[in-house]
N, C-alpha and C positions, 0 to 999 in steps of 0.2 A: 504494500500500500504506500509506503514511504517513497518508493521509486516512481510510482505513478504520480504522486503529489509533486515530487521534484520535477518530473518531466512536464507536467501541466504548468507548474510555476515557471519553468524555463521558457516554455512556449508563450505564456502570457507576457512575461517580461520582454521577450524578443519582439512580439507584436507591438507592445506599447512603446518600446524603444525605437523600433523602425518607424512607427507611426509618428512619434514625436519628432524624430529626425527629419522625416519627410515634410511635416508641417513647418518646421523651422526653415529648412533649406528652400522649399518651394515658395513659401511666403516671402522670404528674402529675395529670391530670384524674381518673383512677380513684382515686388515693389521696385526693384532695380530696373527691370525691363520697362515697367510702366512709366516711371518718373524720370529715369535717366535716358533710356533709349527710345522713349515714346512709342513703344510697341509692346502691348501686353501679351502674355502667354495664355492663349485661350484654353489650352488643355489643363492648365494648372488648377482651375476651379474643380475639375473632376477628380484630380488626384488629391487635392486638399480635402475635398468632401469625403473621399474614401478613407484617407488616413485619419481624419478627425472622427469619423463614425466608428472605426475600429478602436481608436484610442479611448473614446468615451465608453463604449460597451464593454470592451475587454478590461478597461480600467475599473469599471464597476464590478466585474468578476474578481479582480484583484482585491478590491475593497471588501468583498464578501469573504474572501479567503483570509484576509488580515483582520476581519471583524471590525472594519472601519467604515462600514456602510452607515447610511443615515439612521440614527436611532434617537428617538426622543424618550428619555428615560426618567423624566421628572416624577411621574406617577409611580413608576416601578421602584424607585429608590425609597419611597415611603411605605412600600408593602413589606410584610414579614418575608423572610428568605424563602420559605416553602411556597407561598403564594406567588412571589416574584419569579421563582423558577418555573412554575406552571404557566404564568403569563408569558415568560420569555419563550418557552417551548411552543405555546399557542401562536405567538407572533411569528416565530420561525416556520411553523407549519403553514401559516398564511402566506409567508414569503415563498415557500416551496410551491404553493399553488400558483402564485404569480409567476415564478420562474418557469414552471411547466407551461403556463399560458404563453409566455414569451417563446418557448421552444415550439409549441404546437402552431401558434399563429405566425411565428417567424418563418417556419417552413412553408406555410401557406403563402405568405408574402413573397418568399423566394420563388416559389413556383409561378406565382402571378407575374413577378418581375422579370422572368426569363425572356419574355418577348420584347421588353423595353430595353433601350440602350441609353447610354449616357450622352450628353450633349456633344462632346468633342471626341471622346475616345470610343472605340468600338467594343465597349464592355457592356455586358448585360447588367441591368440594375440588380440582379440577383447577387452579384458580387458584393454590392453594398449591403443588401438586405441580409446576407448570410451572417453578418456580424450579430444580428439579433438572436437567432436560435443558437448559434455557437456559444456566445457569451451566456445566454440563458441556461444552456446545458452545463456550462462550467459553474455558474452560480448555484444551480440546483445540486450539483455534485458536492460543492463545498458546504452548502446549507445542510444537506443530509449528514455530512460529517459532523457539523456543529450540533445538530439535534441528537445524533448518536452520543456525542460527548456529554451533552446535557442530561440525557437519560441515564447514562452510566453514573452520573453524580459528579460532584466537584473532586478535583485532584487533591492530594494531600497538601501540596504547596499552596493551593488556593485557599485552604481552610486556615492557614497560619496568619 
């Protein structure tokens, strides 16, 4: 299991790193070409949109892995530990349903987008849309791990 987690983590970091680098370099080139050379790069918007989409969705998956996703815990901190744990598990089960929703409808979206192409590049829109079910599947994987950990109970070092 650890090797699978390591491989998925490596892939996520690679996608986020490549996406970040693409956004940085192509935005710089676009600004340079537009304002210095007075000739914009029309294809850059397609590449930027693709890189940013993957950065956002796969970054969200990384946040779920690191348990850094959005969490409003004002009410949870006021609850007794047993009730808080039950609420956290319930919230995470709802998140699992949402991630399954992303996977299922993301796949439908990909199928629908196969006939559409981008504005300047000959890429099907499904390449963009694939970020939704792929990140949703990774989020679901990590959330199931989190719930399993919650059901096993707190670790010894967490109780100290």
